[in-house]
All heavy atoms as an XYZ file, in Angstrom:
868
protein
N     -16.351      9.618    -28.245
C     -15.235      9.439    -27.343
C     -15.213     10.551    -26.290
O     -14.977     10.287    -25.118
C     -13.942      9.436    -28.162
C     -12.722      9.261    -27.333
S     -12.269      7.560    -27.320
C     -10.563      7.690    -27.041
N     -15.439     11.785    -26.732
C     -15.444     12.908    -25.800
C     -16.543     12.744    -24.761
O     -16.330     13.005    -23.582
C     -15.631     14.231    -26.561
O     -14.592     14.344    -27.525
C     -15.590     15.411    -25.626
N     -17.721     12.307    -25.207
C     -18.834     12.108    -24.275
C     -18.483     11.055    -23.232
O     -18.798     11.204    -22.053
C     -20.090     11.698    -25.032
N     -17.799      9.999    -23.657
C     -17.404      8.946    -22.725
C     -16.455      9.491    -21.663
O     -16.592      9.203    -20.476
C     -16.735      7.795    -23.479
C     -16.305      6.595    -22.648
C     -17.514      5.949    -21.992
C     -15.586      5.589    -23.522
N     -15.507     10.312    -22.077
C     -14.573     10.922    -21.131
C     -15.317     11.837    -20.159
O     -15.083     11.814    -18.959
C     -13.468     11.687    -21.880
C     -12.568     10.694    -22.613
C     -12.641     12.540    -20.921
C     -11.601     11.326    -23.575
N     -16.236     12.632    -20.683
C     -16.998     13.538    -19.821
C     -17.864     12.780    -18.830
O     -18.024     13.188    -17.692
C     -17.862     14.476    -20.669
C     -17.113     15.561    -21.425
C     -18.064     16.311    -22.347
C     -16.422     16.516    -20.486
N     -18.444     11.647    -19.267
C     -19.299     10.874    -18.366
C     -18.517     10.267    -17.215
O     -19.073      9.947    -16.187
C     -20.036      9.764    -19.130
C     -21.322     10.230    -19.741
C     -21.480     10.246    -21.105
C     -22.363     10.658    -18.948
C     -22.657     10.681    -21.670
C     -23.549     11.099    -19.493
C     -23.700     11.102    -20.869
N     -17.216     10.110    -17.356
C     -16.407      9.538    -16.295
C     -15.690     10.591    -15.459
O     -14.986     10.276    -14.522
C     -15.357      8.603    -16.899
C     -15.951      7.417    -17.595
C     -14.888      6.546    -18.228
O     -13.717      6.859    -18.193
N     -15.314      5.440    -18.802
N     -15.891     11.864    -15.779
C     -15.051     12.904    -15.191
C     -15.507     13.424    -13.830
O     -14.686     13.895    -13.069
C     -14.932     14.075    -16.161
O     -16.205     14.655    -16.373
N     -16.766     13.393    -13.526
C     -17.254     14.007    -12.294
C     -17.214     13.026    -11.127
O     -17.858     11.984    -11.163
C     -18.689     14.503    -12.470
S     -18.814     15.850    -13.646
N     -16.449     13.380    -10.112
C     -16.385     12.556     -8.905
C     -16.712     13.451     -7.712
O     -16.089     14.484     -7.508
C     -14.992     11.919     -8.717
C     -14.954     11.108     -7.430
C     -14.628     11.041     -9.901
N     -17.710     13.028     -6.947
C     -18.114     13.736     -5.731
C     -17.807     12.810     -4.561
O     -18.069     11.606     -4.629
C     -19.626     14.080     -5.771
C     -20.055     14.755     -4.484
C     -19.940     14.947     -6.982
N     -17.247     13.378     -3.501
C     -16.881     12.580     -2.332
C     -17.812     12.889     -1.162
O     -18.325     14.001     -1.036
C     -15.426     12.868     -1.929
C     -14.448     12.423     -2.993
C     -13.966     13.309     -3.937
C     -14.026     11.102     -3.050
C     -13.085     12.898     -4.929
C     -13.145     10.683     -4.024
C     -12.683     11.587     -4.969
O     -11.825     11.169     -5.942
N     -18.011     11.888     -0.312
C     -18.781     12.095      0.908
C     -18.083     13.150      1.761
O     -16.862     13.276      1.741
C     -18.909     10.793      1.707
C     -19.838      9.807      1.100
N     -21.194      9.887      1.217
C     -19.590      8.704      0.351
C     -21.767      8.878      0.582
N     -20.809      8.143      0.047
N     -18.848     13.888      2.544
C     -18.282     14.960      3.372
C     -17.721     14.453      4.695
O     -16.915     15.113      5.321
C     -19.350     16.029      3.638
C     -19.759     16.751      2.385
C     -20.795     17.795      2.653
C     -21.185     18.449      1.340
N     -22.095     19.540      1.497
N     -18.147     13.265      5.107
C     -17.707     12.708      6.381
C     -16.470     11.833      6.163
O     -16.511     10.887      5.382
C     -18.831     11.850      6.999
O     -20.018     12.635      7.076
C     -18.437     11.362      8.374
N     -15.368     12.143      6.853
C     -14.172     11.313      6.691
C     -14.360      9.928      7.302
O     -15.137      9.742      8.239
C     -13.079     12.093      7.422
C     -13.780     13.030      8.321
C     -15.146     13.264      7.760
N     -13.619      8.958      6.744
C     -13.643      7.581      7.239
C     -12.215      7.149      7.546
O     -11.263      7.840      7.206
C     -14.287      6.616      6.210
C     -15.726      6.991      5.936
C     -13.477      6.572      4.922
N     -12.077      5.998      8.150
C     -10.735      5.466      8.445
C     -10.134      4.864      7.176
O     -10.846      4.540      6.220
C     -10.821      4.393      9.526
O     -11.513      3.260      9.027
N      -8.825      4.715      7.182
C      -8.165      4.060      6.056
C      -8.630      2.613      5.914
O      -8.761      2.097      4.803
C      -6.650      4.136      6.213
C      -6.028      5.475      5.806
C      -4.595      5.579      6.310
C      -6.073      5.661      4.305
N      -8.916      1.956      7.054
C      -9.431      0.582      6.997
C     -10.751      0.516      6.239
O     -10.986     -0.402      5.456
C      -9.619      0.000      8.397
C      -8.311     -0.395      9.029
O      -7.374     -0.774      8.343
N      -8.238     -0.289     10.338
N     -11.613      1.484      6.470
C     -12.904      1.520      5.781
C     -12.707      1.768      4.286
O     -13.427      1.214      3.451
C     -13.794      2.590      6.396
C     -15.261      2.347      6.180
C     -16.097      3.162      7.125
C     -17.311      2.323      7.435
N     -18.132      2.831      8.473
N     -11.733      2.601      3.926
C     -11.432      2.857      2.518
C     -10.909      1.584      1.846
O     -11.244      1.305      0.693
C     -10.424      3.983      2.387
N     -10.107      0.811      2.571
C      -9.612     -0.464      2.036
C     -10.788     -1.399      1.791
O     -10.892     -2.030      0.733
C      -8.588     -1.109      2.998
C      -8.267     -2.534      2.594
C      -7.326     -0.268      3.058
N     -11.689     -1.494      2.764
C     -12.854     -2.376      2.641
C     -13.766     -1.943      1.500
O     -14.343     -2.784      0.813
C     -13.647     -2.412      3.949
C     -12.894     -3.098      5.073
O     -11.941     -3.855      4.773
O     -13.238     -2.857      6.250
N     -13.916     -0.630      1.294
C     -14.803     -0.119      0.242
C     -14.260     -0.442     -1.141
O     -15.023     -0.730     -2.064
C     -14.987      1.390      0.395
N     -12.940     -0.373     -1.311
C     -12.335     -0.693     -2.596
C     -12.709      0.259     -3.724
O     -12.568     -0.081     -4.893
N     -13.175      1.449     -3.381
C     -13.593      2.409     -4.402
C     -12.671      3.623     -4.416
O     -11.734      3.714     -3.626
C     -15.032      2.850     -4.144
O     -15.116      3.533     -2.915
N     -12.963      4.556     -5.296
C     -12.181      5.788     -5.359
C     -12.251      6.496     -4.011
O     -13.292      6.511     -3.359
C     -12.716      6.719     -6.438
C     -12.376      6.292     -7.829
C     -12.789      7.349     -8.820
C     -12.399      6.935    -10.218
N     -12.735      7.949    -11.208
N     -11.134      7.082     -3.630
C     -11.049      7.798     -2.358
C     -10.184      9.036     -2.522
O      -9.312      9.085     -3.381
C     -10.433      6.912     -1.273
O     -11.156      5.727     -1.108
N     -10.465     10.020     -1.679
C      -9.638     11.222     -1.630
C      -9.000     11.274     -0.256
O      -9.684     11.145      0.762
C     -10.484     12.470     -1.878
C      -9.673     13.761     -1.802
C     -10.479     14.968     -2.224
C     -11.476     15.359     -1.173
N     -12.110     16.654     -1.425
N      -7.684     11.464     -0.223
C      -6.945     11.560      1.031
C      -6.392     12.978      1.132
O      -5.772     13.483      0.207
C      -5.787     10.529      1.077
C      -4.967     10.711      2.342
C      -6.328      9.117      0.983
N      -6.662     13.620      2.267
C      -6.151     14.965      2.530
C      -5.132     14.835      3.662
O      -5.470     14.386      4.756
C      -7.287     15.931      2.929
C      -6.745     17.332      3.156
C      -8.388     15.941      1.873
N      -3.881     15.224      3.374
C      -2.833     15.071      4.386
C      -2.807     16.255      5.352
O      -3.619     17.173      5.259
C      -1.462     14.825      3.734
C      -0.933     16.031      2.993
O      -1.449     17.141      3.079
N       0.132     15.821      2.234
N      -1.843     16.240      6.267
C      -1.724     17.267      7.311
C      -1.545     18.672      6.737
O      -1.916     19.661      7.351
C      -0.543     16.958      8.241
C      -0.705     15.724      9.078
C      -0.207     14.467      8.367
O       0.417     14.569      7.301
O      -0.473     13.377      8.873
N      -0.954     18.754      5.542
C      -0.712     20.053      4.908
C      -1.899     20.530      4.079
O      -1.854     21.604      3.486
C       0.538     19.973      4.024
C       1.828     19.572      4.732
C       2.953     19.392      3.729
C       2.196     20.604      5.784
N      -2.952     19.719      4.021
C      -4.136     20.090      3.250
C      -4.051     19.741      1.774
O      -4.866     20.191      0.982
N      -3.068     18.925      1.404
C      -2.904     18.514      0.009
C      -3.812     17.314     -0.272
O      -3.823     16.343      0.487
C      -1.430     18.161     -0.293
C      -1.264     17.719     -1.729
C      -0.531     19.351      0.014
N      -4.582     17.401     -1.373
C      -5.496     16.328     -1.765
C      -4.806     15.331     -2.679
O      -4.079     15.726     -3.596
C      -6.698     16.891     -2.530
C      -7.591     17.766     -1.683
O      -7.320     17.904     -0.483
O      -8.566     18.306     -2.232
N      -5.072     14.051     -2.436
C      -4.617     12.973     -3.306
C      -5.838     12.127     -3.640
O      -6.562     11.707     -2.741
C      -3.571     12.096     -2.624
C      -2.311     12.826     -2.263
C      -2.160     13.405     -1.006
C      -1.281     12.940     -3.183
C      -1.002     14.080     -0.670
C      -0.116     13.614     -2.853
C       0.027     14.191     -1.602
N      -6.066     11.883     -4.919
C      -7.183     11.036     -5.329
C      -6.636      9.687     -5.763
O      -5.714      9.608     -6.576
C      -7.972     11.703     -6.450
C      -8.676     12.961     -5.980
C      -9.555     13.586     -7.049
O      -9.679     13.021     -8.145
O     -10.119     14.650     -6.759
N      -7.203      8.632     -5.199
C      -6.752      7.280     -5.483
C      -7.883      6.447     -6.055
O      -9.034      6.558     -5.632
C      -6.219      6.606     -4.213
C      -5.023      7.292     -3.617
C      -5.123      8.002     -2.430
C      -3.794      7.235     -4.251
C      -4.016      8.626     -1.876
C      -2.675      7.864     -3.704
C      -2.795      8.558     -2.523
N      -7.542      5.587     -7.014
C      -8.506      4.645     -7.580
C      -8.867      3.578     -6.545
O      -9.984      3.096     -6.507
C      -7.924      3.974     -8.824
C      -7.641      4.922     -9.970
C      -8.902      5.434    -10.623
O      -9.850      4.648    -10.767
O      -8.939      6.626    -10.960
N      -7.865      3.219     -5.726
C      -8.050      2.172     -4.728
C      -7.014      2.358     -3.628
O      -5.909      2.834     -3.882
C      -7.871      0.797     -5.386
C      -8.060     -0.359     -4.460
C      -7.770     -1.692     -5.146
O      -7.181     -1.739     -6.217
N      -8.182     -2.768     -4.514
N      -7.377      1.977     -2.414
C      -6.440      1.992     -1.286
C      -6.322      0.561     -0.773
O      -7.331     -0.137     -0.617
C      -6.920      2.940     -0.164
C      -6.916      4.389     -0.672
C      -6.041      2.808      1.073
C      -7.441      5.396      0.315
N      -5.075      0.132     -0.515
C      -4.823     -1.214      0.004
C      -3.941     -1.117      1.240
O      -3.265     -0.112      1.459
C      -4.152     -2.125     -1.050
C      -5.057     -2.329     -2.260
C      -2.804     -1.587     -1.472
N      -3.964     -2.185      2.029
C      -3.120     -2.264      3.227
C      -2.174     -3.440      3.041
O      -2.596     -4.549      2.713
C      -4.003     -2.458      4.465
C      -3.244     -2.384      5.766
C      -2.842     -3.755      6.291
O      -3.531     -4.736      6.007
O      -1.809     -3.828      6.967
N      -0.874     -3.173      3.202
C       0.141     -4.222      3.098
C       1.128     -4.079      4.247
O       1.743     -3.023      4.404
C       0.906     -4.116      1.769
C       0.065     -4.371      0.541
C       0.834     -4.166     -0.746
O       2.053     -3.852     -0.696
O       0.220     -4.291     -1.817
N       1.253     -5.103      5.044
C       2.213     -5.132      6.156
C       2.071     -3.928      7.088
O       3.055     -3.340      7.529
C       3.650     -5.211      5.631
C       3.887     -6.451      4.785
O       3.328     -7.506      5.137
O       4.615     -6.352      3.776
N       0.835     -3.533      7.367
C       0.586     -2.443      8.299
C       0.691     -1.050      7.706
O       0.466     -0.069      8.394
N       1.041     -0.951      6.437
C       1.120      0.352      5.764
C       0.007      0.446      4.714
O      -0.436     -0.569      4.169
C       2.475      0.518      5.066
O       3.516      0.534      6.012
N      -0.407      1.666      4.453
C      -1.474      1.894      3.481
C      -0.892      2.497      2.210
O      -0.039      3.388      2.252
C      -2.535      2.824      4.067
C      -3.273      2.197      5.221
C      -2.855      2.404      6.533
C      -4.362      1.377      5.001
C      -3.519      1.822      7.596
C      -5.041      0.787      6.061
C      -4.610      1.010      7.343
O      -5.277      0.424      8.396
N      -1.395      2.012      1.077
C      -0.949      2.488     -0.228
C      -2.164      2.837     -1.077
O      -3.191      2.154     -1.015
C      -0.130      1.417     -0.952
C       1.136      1.045     -0.235
C       1.154      0.010      0.689
C       2.315      1.739     -0.477
C       2.321     -0.334      1.360
C       3.488      1.408      0.190
C       3.480      0.374      1.105
O       4.640      0.042      1.770
N      -2.019      3.887     -1.842
C      -3.054      4.276     -2.777
C      -2.560      4.088     -4.198
O      -1.375      4.271     -4.485
N      -3.461      3.696     -5.088
C      -3.120      3.514     -6.488
C      -3.723      4.638     -7.321
O      -4.920      4.925     -7.212
C      -3.624      2.161     -6.998
C      -2.845      1.001     -6.454
C      -3.297      0.303     -5.345
C      -1.658      0.617     -7.041
C      -2.581     -0.766     -4.834
C      -0.925     -0.454     -6.536
C      -1.387     -1.146     -5.439
N      -2.861      5.272     -8.116
C      -3.269      6.337     -9.025
C      -2.848      5.939    -10.430
O      -1.895      5.189    -10.611
C      -2.570      7.657     -8.689
C      -2.886      8.205     -7.327
C      -1.999      9.397     -7.005
O      -0.782      9.297     -7.088
N      -2.614     10.508     -6.651
N      -3.564      6.472    -11.423
C      -3.149      6.276    -12.812
C      -2.430      7.521    -13.275
O      -2.958      8.627    -13.199
C      -4.356      5.998    -13.705
C      -4.826      4.589    -13.621
C      -5.776      4.269    -14.751
C      -6.152      2.805    -14.676
N      -7.101      2.437    -15.698
N      -1.195      7.332    -13.726
C      -0.393      8.433    -14.259
C       0.221      7.977    -15.568
O       0.937      6.973    -15.596
C       0.703      8.848    -13.276
C       0.169      9.494    -12.013
C       1.291      9.983    -11.133
C       0.726     10.648     -9.885
N       1.765     11.116     -8.998
N      -0.084      8.694    -16.622
C       0.438      8.365    -17.963
C       0.134      6.918    -18.340
O       0.967      6.214    -18.905
C       1.939      8.617    -18.039
O       2.240      9.949    -17.729
N      -1.061      6.465    -17.994
C      -1.484      5.115    -18.341
C      -0.922      4.024    -17.450
O      -1.248      2.855    -17.618
N      -0.074      4.375    -16.497
C       0.523      3.400    -15.591
C      -0.140      3.503    -14.218
O      -0.505      4.576    -13.767
C       2.026      3.670    -15.426
C       2.810      3.568    -16.714
C       2.893      2.145    -17.225
O       2.970      1.209    -16.447
N       2.862      1.990    -18.540
N      -0.265      2.369    -13.557
C      -0.808      2.339    -12.200
C       0.338      2.546    -11.225
O       1.267      1.730    -11.151
C      -1.497      1.002    -11.960
C      -2.378      1.013    -10.753
C      -3.270     -0.202    -10.732
N      -4.125     -0.093     -9.567
C      -4.652     -1.116     -8.950
N      -4.457     -2.325     -9.399
N      -5.392     -0.929     -7.887
N       0.283      3.646    -10.459
C       1.368      4.026     -9.553
C       0.926      3.805     -8.108
O      -0.153      4.226     -7.702
C       1.757      5.514     -9.772
C       2.856      5.922     -8.811
C       2.172      5.748    -11.210
N       1.784      3.158     -7.338
C       1.521      2.854     -5.932
C       2.194      3.921     -5.073
O       3.387      4.160     -5.184
C       2.091      1.476     -5.623
C       1.845      0.952     -4.246
C       2.425     -0.456     -4.176
C       2.351     -1.055     -2.812
N       2.928     -2.417     -2.775
N       1.398      4.575     -4.200
C       1.894      5.667     -3.367
C       1.644      5.348     -1.894
O       0.525      4.992     -1.513
C       1.171      6.987     -3.725
O       1.306      7.227     -5.114
C       1.727      8.150     -2.941
N       2.670      5.504     -1.066
C       2.519      5.300      0.375
C       1.683      6.436      0.956
O       1.904      7.602      0.663
C       3.892      5.268      1.051
C       3.899      5.116      2.571
C       3.329      3.757      2.981
C       5.309      5.283      3.109
N       0.703      6.084      1.786
C      -0.166      7.077      2.417
C       0.271      7.265      3.867
O       0.369      6.293      4.623
C      -1.646      6.636      2.373
C      -2.102      6.485      0.931
C      -2.533      7.622      3.124
C      -3.482      5.885      0.779
N       0.517      8.511      4.244
C       0.871      8.833      5.619
C      -0.381      8.689      6.482
O      -1.407      9.320      6.207
C       1.426     10.258      5.691
C       1.804     10.662      7.105
O       2.135      9.757      7.904
O       1.760     11.856      7.398
N      -0.308      7.876      7.501
C      -1.460      7.622      8.367
C      -1.378      8.464      9.637
O      -1.567      7.987     10.743
C      -1.538      6.130      8.707
C      -2.848      5.762      9.360
O      -3.782      6.540      9.366
N      -2.912      4.569      9.906
N      -1.100      9.755      9.466
C      -0.998     10.652     10.611
C      -2.360     11.004     11.179
O      -3.404     10.751     10.566
N      -2.385     11.620     12.360
C      -3.656     11.952     13.014
C      -4.476     12.993     12.253
O      -5.685     13.054     12.403
C      -3.229     12.476     14.390
C      -1.806     12.882     14.227
C      -1.231     12.018     13.154
N      -3.822     13.799     11.449
C      -4.536     14.842     10.704
C      -4.920     14.409      9.295
O      -5.483     15.197      8.536
C      -3.676     16.108     10.631
C      -3.365     16.717     11.977
C      -4.615     17.193     12.703
O      -5.487     17.791     12.060
O      -4.724     16.941     13.921
N      -4.621     13.179      8.913
C      -4.962     12.669      7.589
C      -6.448     12.332      7.542
O      -6.951     11.636      8.421
C      -4.122     11.424      7.245
O      -2.746     11.784      7.260
C      -4.470     10.879      5.882
N      -7.141     12.828      6.530
C      -8.577     12.565      6.358
C      -8.796     11.788      5.072
O      -8.155     12.053      4.058
C      -9.366     13.870      6.295
O      -9.188     14.622      7.471
N      -9.726     10.839      5.118
C     -10.041     10.004      3.955
C     -11.529     10.144      3.661
O     -12.365     10.013      4.558
C      -9.698      8.521      4.229
C      -9.975      7.673      3.002
C      -8.256      8.376      4.673
N     -11.838     10.408      2.382
C     -13.224     10.576      1.947
C     -13.515      9.594      0.815
O     -12.760      9.518     -0.159
C     -13.461     12.010      1.460
C     -13.152     13.043      2.509
C     -11.897     13.598      2.602
C     -14.125     13.438      3.412
C     -11.595     14.544      3.565
C     -13.842     14.374      4.386
C     -12.574     14.927      4.465
N     -14.611      8.850      0.937
C     -14.998      7.879     -0.082
C     -15.825      8.545     -1.180
O     -16.515      9.535     -0.934
C     -15.818      6.749      0.536
C     -15.105      5.884      1.568
C     -16.069      4.853      2.127
C     -13.894      5.208      0.957
N     -15.771      7.957     -2.356
C     -16.559      8.448     -3.480
C     -18.048      8.271     -3.179
O     -18.485      7.227     -2.703
C     -16.202      7.672     -4.753
C     -17.032      8.069     -5.950
C     -16.687      7.242     -7.170
C     -17.586      7.602     -8.329
N     -17.281      6.781     -9.524
N     -18.809      9.313     -3.449
C     -20.259      9.267     -3.321
C     -20.812      8.937     -4.706
O     -20.904      9.808     -5.575
C     -20.777     10.620     -2.829
C     -22.255     10.620     -2.556
O     -23.009      9.835     -3.125
N     -22.687     11.526     -1.694
N     -21.123      7.680     -4.932
C     -21.526      7.218     -6.267
C     -22.796      7.900     -6.756
O     -22.886      8.307     -7.910
C     -21.696      5.703     -6.270
C     -20.384      4.975     -6.094
C     -20.567      3.483     -6.075
C     -19.237      2.815     -5.791
N     -19.345      1.379     -5.717
N     -23.770      8.029     -5.889
C     -25.042      8.629     -6.295
C     -24.851     10.093     -6.697
O     -25.309     10.527     -7.758
C     -26.056      8.524     -5.169
C     -27.377      9.187     -5.491
C     -28.335      9.085     -4.341
N     -29.406      8.218     -4.765
C     -30.344      7.760     -3.979
N     -30.308      8.035     -2.704
N     -31.313      7.028     -4.452
N     -24.166     10.870     -5.871
C     -23.941     12.287     -6.181
C     -23.050     12.439     -7.416
O     -23.250     13.351     -8.221
C     -23.311     12.994     -4.987
N     -22.076     11.540     -7.589
C     -21.209     11.589     -8.771
C     -22.018     11.361    -10.041
O     -21.812     12.038    -11.053
C     -20.103     10.543     -8.669
O     -19.230     10.846     -7.619
N     -22.939     10.403     -9.992
C     -23.779     10.138    -11.164
C     -24.654     11.343    -11.500
O     -24.789     11.717    -12.669
C     -24.648      8.904    -10.932
C     -23.831      7.632    -10.925
O     -22.715      7.588    -11.420
N     -24.388      6.588    -10.348
N     -25.247     11.952    -10.496
C     -26.088     13.130    -10.729
C     -25.263     14.309    -11.248
O     -25.691     15.034    -12.150
C     -26.842     13.529     -9.465
C     -28.076     12.715     -9.259
C     -28.276     11.744     -8.327
C     -29.283     12.789    -10.020
N     -29.524     11.208     -8.467
C     -30.172     11.835     -9.494
C     -29.700     13.564    -11.098
C     -31.451     11.633    -10.009
C     -30.971     13.363    -11.607
C     -31.835     12.418    -11.073
N     -24.087     14.512    -10.682
C     -23.231     15.618    -11.130
C     -22.825     15.425    -12.581
O     -22.856     16.366    -13.385
C     -21.997     15.723    -10.240
N     -22.471     14.204    -12.940
C     -22.097     13.911    -14.320
C     -23.274     14.144    -15.255
O     -23.119     14.748    -16.324
C     -21.598     12.460    -14.448
O     -20.462     12.301    -13.609
C     -21.227     12.126    -15.885
N     -24.440     13.684    -14.854
C     -25.638     13.868    -15.673
C     -25.924     15.350    -15.898
O     -26.209     15.780    -17.024
C     -26.837     13.189    -15.003
C     -28.147     13.246    -15.768
C     -28.027     12.470    -17.065
C     -29.265     12.684    -14.924
N     -25.798     16.144    -14.853
C     -26.063     17.577    -14.984
C     -24.991     18.292    -15.806
O     -25.302     19.122    -16.659
C     -26.186     18.218    -13.606
C     -27.417     17.815    -12.801
C     -27.339     18.401    -11.392
C     -28.691     18.271    -13.485
N     -23.735     17.964    -15.552
C     -22.635     18.639    -16.246
C     -22.632     18.306    -17.733
O     -22.343     19.157    -18.567
C     -21.276     18.273    -15.596
C     -20.106     18.681    -16.468
C     -21.167     18.924    -14.231
N     -22.952     17.075    -18.079
C     -22.946     16.662    -19.479
C     -24.328     16.837    -20.109
O     -24.453     17.322    -21.228
C     -22.477     15.195    -19.613
C     -22.575     14.725    -21.047
C     -21.056     15.054    -19.104
N     -25.363     16.455    -19.384
C     -26.710     16.441    -19.945
C     -27.290     17.810    -20.243
O     -27.884     18.022    -21.306
N     -27.127     18.758    -19.328
C     -27.721     20.080    -19.545
C     -27.157     20.794    -20.777
O     -27.937     21.334    -21.575
C     -27.571     20.942    -18.291
C     -28.476     20.550    -17.127
C     -28.204     21.448    -15.923
C     -29.938     20.606    -17.495
N     -25.848     20.817    -20.991
C     -25.348     21.442    -22.221
C     -25.821     20.740    -23.488
O     -26.117     21.391    -24.490
C     -23.825     21.346    -22.088
C     -23.581     21.256    -20.633
C     -24.748     20.489    -20.082
N     -25.920     19.408    -23.446
C     -26.395     18.667    -24.622
C     -27.841     19.032    -24.927
O     -28.198     19.299    -26.081
C     -26.233     17.141    -24.410
C     -26.968     16.356    -25.484
C     -24.769     16.773    -24.380
N     -28.667     19.083    -23.900
C     -30.069     19.481    -24.097
C     -30.148     20.917    -24.600
O     -30.922     21.230    -25.497
C     -30.878     19.297    -22.783
C     -32.239     19.942    -22.881
C     -30.996     17.824    -22.449
N     -29.329     21.794    -24.050
C     -29.313     23.186    -24.501
C     -28.909     23.311    -25.959
O     -29.510     24.075    -26.726
N     -27.893     22.581    -26.370
C     -27.469     22.602    -27.773
C     -28.559     22.053    -28.685
O     -28.824     22.595    -29.756
C     -26.173     21.808    -27.959
C     -24.918     22.462    -27.416
C     -23.749     21.486    -27.473
C     -24.587     23.720    -28.198
N     -29.175     20.964    -28.266
C     -30.256     20.370    -29.061
C     -31.416     21.354    -29.196
O     -31.959     21.548    -30.273
C     -30.718     19.066    -28.410
C     -31.864     18.433    -29.135
C     -31.800     17.700    -30.279
C     -33.235     18.496    -28.770
N     -33.059     17.300    -30.645
C     -33.961     17.777    -29.733
C     -33.929     19.085    -27.722
C     -35.339     17.639    -29.678
C     -35.283     18.950    -27.663
C     -35.988     18.235    -28.639
N     -31.779     21.986    -28.083
C     -32.871     22.950    -28.082
C     -32.555     24.121    -29.024
O     -33.393     24.558    -29.799
C     -33.107     23.465    -26.671
C     -34.382     24.227    -26.515
C     -34.584     25.542    -26.750
C     -35.637     23.698    -26.102
N     -35.872     25.893    -26.505
C     -36.550     24.767    -26.100
C     -36.072     22.444    -25.725
C     -37.876     24.601    -25.744
C     -37.385     22.299    -25.354
C     -38.269     23.366    -25.379
N     -31.332     24.609    -28.966
C     -30.912     25.697    -29.842
C     -30.920     25.280    -31.298
O     -31.320     26.057    -32.175
N     -30.498     24.071    -31.583
C     -30.500     23.566    -32.953
C     -31.917     23.463    -33.491
O     -32.196     23.875    -34.618
C     -29.797     22.206    -33.008
C     -29.774     21.595    -34.372
C     -28.936     22.093    -35.353
C     -30.598     20.516    -34.679
C     -28.911     21.540    -36.621
C     -30.587     19.960    -35.934
C     -29.743     20.467    -36.918
N     -32.838     22.914    -32.691
C     -34.234     22.785    -33.099
C     -34.836     24.161    -33.346
O     -35.537     24.380    -34.334
C     -35.053     22.003    -32.045
C     -36.543     22.104    -32.302
C     -34.603     20.546    -32.005
N     -34.529     25.119    -32.477
C     -35.033     26.492    -32.627
C     -34.468     27.106    -33.909
O     -35.193     27.776    -34.663
C     -34.655     27.323    -31.408
C     -35.329     28.675    -31.400
O     -36.533     28.724    -31.738
O     -34.654     29.658    -31.058
N     -33.210     26.892    -34.189
C     -32.570     27.435    -35.399
C     -33.215     26.839    -36.643
O     -33.521     27.574    -37.600
C     -31.064     27.126    -35.366
C     -30.359     27.500    -36.634
C     -30.074     28.849    -36.902
C     -29.995     26.540    -37.559
C     -29.422     29.197    -38.064
C     -29.352     26.886    -38.722
C     -29.068     28.218    -38.986
N     -33.420     25.531    -36.649
C     -34.030     24.866    -37.819
C     -35.449     25.359    -38.034
O     -35.869     25.610    -39.160
C     -34.002     23.328    -37.638
C     -32.576     22.828    -37.639
C     -34.809     22.633    -38.700
C     -31.823     23.065    -38.938
N     -36.219     25.529    -36.966
C     -37.603     25.995    -37.103
C     -37.647     27.434    -37.616
O     -38.540     27.790    -38.387
C     -38.358     25.854    -35.792
O     -37.830     26.721    -34.820
N     -36.669     28.270    -37.227
C     -36.608     29.631    -37.743
C     -36.174     29.666    -39.191
O     -36.572     30.541    -39.971
C     -35.634     30.483    -36.914
C     -36.176     30.814    -35.540
O     -37.388     30.640    -35.308
O     -35.373     31.229    -34.677
N     -35.350     28.707    -39.581
C     -34.825     28.651    -40.953
C     -35.918     28.265    -41.933
O     -35.924     28.721    -43.062
C     -33.654     27.664    -40.998
C     -32.962     27.615    -42.327
C     -32.154     28.676    -42.741
C     -33.098     26.512    -43.160
C     -31.507     28.631    -43.952
C     -32.445     26.463    -44.374
C     -31.659     27.530    -44.776
O     -31.017     27.494    -45.980
N     -36.825     27.378    -41.508
C     -37.910     26.948    -42.378
C     -38.962     27.986    -42.355
O     -39.715     28.430    -42.901
C     -38.485     25.603    -41.902
C     -37.504     24.478    -42.145
O     -36.694     24.549    -43.031
N     -37.581     23.462    -41.324
C-alpha cells in the first residue's frame, strides 16, 4: 500500500505556462499560480458559463474551486514523462539501495 502511494506522489509540471482553455482541453492535473504567487494544484480544470473551476480532492471529497483568470495567473500542465521518471527515481533508488544492503548483509553473515 505504501509503495502504491509513493508511486502516485511525484508530480512534475511543464515550465511553460499555458492558457486556462488549454488546461481545460488537456483534462489533466494542473498547477495554477495566482497573482500573489500562491500555488493551487487541481486534478482537473473545467469551464462553465465563462468561468473556470478547478477540482481538488480534500478529505476524500471532490471540491470545486473558482479560478481567478487575472492577467498574472499562470497555469502549468502536468509533465507525465518527467513525473514518471521522478517517481521511478524517488521510489526505485531507495528500494535498490535497501536490496543491495540486504544482499551485502546476508553475504557477510554467511
